[in-house]
N, C-alpha and C positions, 0 to 999 in steps of 0.2 A: 186639571190637565188643560193645557192651552191648544185646542184644536186647530186654531190659525197656524201654529207652527207645523201642524202635521198636513193640514189642507189649507194652503194659502189661498187667499182670495184671489180671484181672476185677474184683476188689476196688477197685482203684484206678480203673477206668472207672465203677464203680458209685458211688464216692464223688464222682467228677465231676459226675455228673448226680443225686445225691442219692438213689439208689435202694437203698443198702445199709441195712438195719434190723437192729436187734438187741433182744433181750429178756434181762433177768436178774432173779434172785431177790434181794429185799433181805434184808439181815441175816444171820443165821446159817445159813440154809438150810431146805429144806422136804424132808418125807418123801414119797418118790417111789414107795413100794411099800406094799402090806399087809405086815402083820408075818409072814405066811407065804406070800408070794408066791415060790415055789420053781420055777415053770415059766412059760411064756409062756401069756398068755390075751388073745385078741382084743379082749375088752371091759374090760380093765384096764390102759389106758395110763398112763405116768407123765407124759407131756408131750403137749399138743395143739397143733399150729399150724394156724390156720384161714385161708384166703383168703376174707375176708368180702365182697369185691367181686361185682358183677353185671356188671362191664365185662370187657374183654379183657385186663386186667392179669394178669400171672402172677407167682407166688411161687416162688423157686427156692432150696431149702434149701441152705445152705453148710456149717455145722458145729454141732456141740453140745459144750460142755465141761461135765463134772460134777466138782466138787471136794467130796469127802467132809468133812462137818463133824461127824457122829456115826457111828461105825461099826456100830452095831446088833450083833447077836449071831448066832452059829451059821452065818455064811455061809462056804462052802467053795470058792465061786467066784461069779463075778458076769458076768452077761451083758447085752446090750443088742440090740435090734433095732429097726428102723423101717419101717413101711409107710405107702403113701398110699392114700388112699380119694377116690372121686368124690363121696361123698356128706358132708354135715354130720353127724358122728357124735356131738357133744357133746350130752350130756343135762342133767347137773346137778352140782352141787357143784364141787370144785376151787378154785383161787385163780387168778384172772386177774392176770398179772403185766405191768409195763410195758413197753410197746414203744416204742422210740426211734429216729428216724433217727440216723444217725452222722456227720452233717454239722452243725457248730454253727450254721451260717446258713441252714439249709434250713427252709422252712415247710411242706414236702410232709407231708401226712398219710399214715400207714401204712394198708394195706388189710387188715392182718394182726391176729389176736388170738391170744394164747398163753394157755393154762390149764396149772398144774401141779397134780399130784394132792393133795399135802399132806392126807393122812388119807383123802379119798375123791374120786374122779372117775368118774362114772357115764356110759357111753357107750352108743350103739346100736351094733348089729353094722355093720362097714364094708361098704359095697357094692364087690365087685369088688376087695378089697385086693390090693396089690402089695408084696412085700417089696424093699426098696431098700438096706437094710443089715442086717447080722447080725454081731456081734462078741463074743467072749468077752473081756471087759475085764480080768479077774483070775482067777487059778487057785488063790488062797489067800484067806483072810479080810480083809475090808476093814479099812483103817485110816484115823485122821483124816489128812487132808492128801492121800489118794490123789487123783490127777487122772487123767480119763479123756477123751478127745476122739474124737468121730465125726466124719469129713469125708465129706460127701456128694457123690459123682461126682468128675470129674476125674481127673488121672493119678495122684494120691497118695492118692485116696479110699478109704474104708472101704466104700462102696455105690457103686451105679450113680447118674449124673444123674437127676434128677426134677424135675418141675415141677407146681405146684398151679394148676390154672386155676380159674376162678369158682366158689366153694362147695368146693373141694377141701381136703383135711385131711391133714396129716403127723401120724401118731401113732408115738410113741416109747416103747417099752417096756423096762423093767428087772427083773431077777429075779436070786435068787441061790440055789443050791443049798443046803438045810439051813437057810436063814434063820429064825430064832425072833423076832427084834426087828429092825424095819426100820431101815435107816440113813437118813441125812439128808444133802442135797446143797445146794451152791450150783449154780445152772444159769445158764449163758450160751449162748443160741441165736442164730446169725446166718443171715441169708438176704438174698437179692436181691428186689427187686420191680420 
């Protein structure tokens, strides 16, 4: 018996009610770290996902995919971490990327905003941050075409399930040991609203 017919995957359910949303960078990628980001820093995220609503709607992160478009130099290993914060930590700079519903007939507007670093993204300190994912993505130098995926929560996830309530923020960090020139990545981020 096909259990997926009885218990559809949550993405399928979200598509049915137009609540699955994604954001992607256009073109050949963006710089997600400073040239010398060799360790984690709570105020230097690569990507921010913000729940902009003041209502009861919740944002549930699903996955992040990074595809390397320029390898940078010096990196001997590459790491990622994700935290959630109860406050709006965005301060300035960064590039806002397009957020789209994944159902073509949907007129439902997203409640979220996504910023990527692309040279500079200044943030305030997160309030009561909680780490929901931490992963060593690669243990050697980066190469063009390297693809990395973080899955948030679920049985096959790299982190714990998390929810962003009104004003909440997901912060994603990347860094590389020994990095002397920053790599660039195409970004695809998916979530439920």
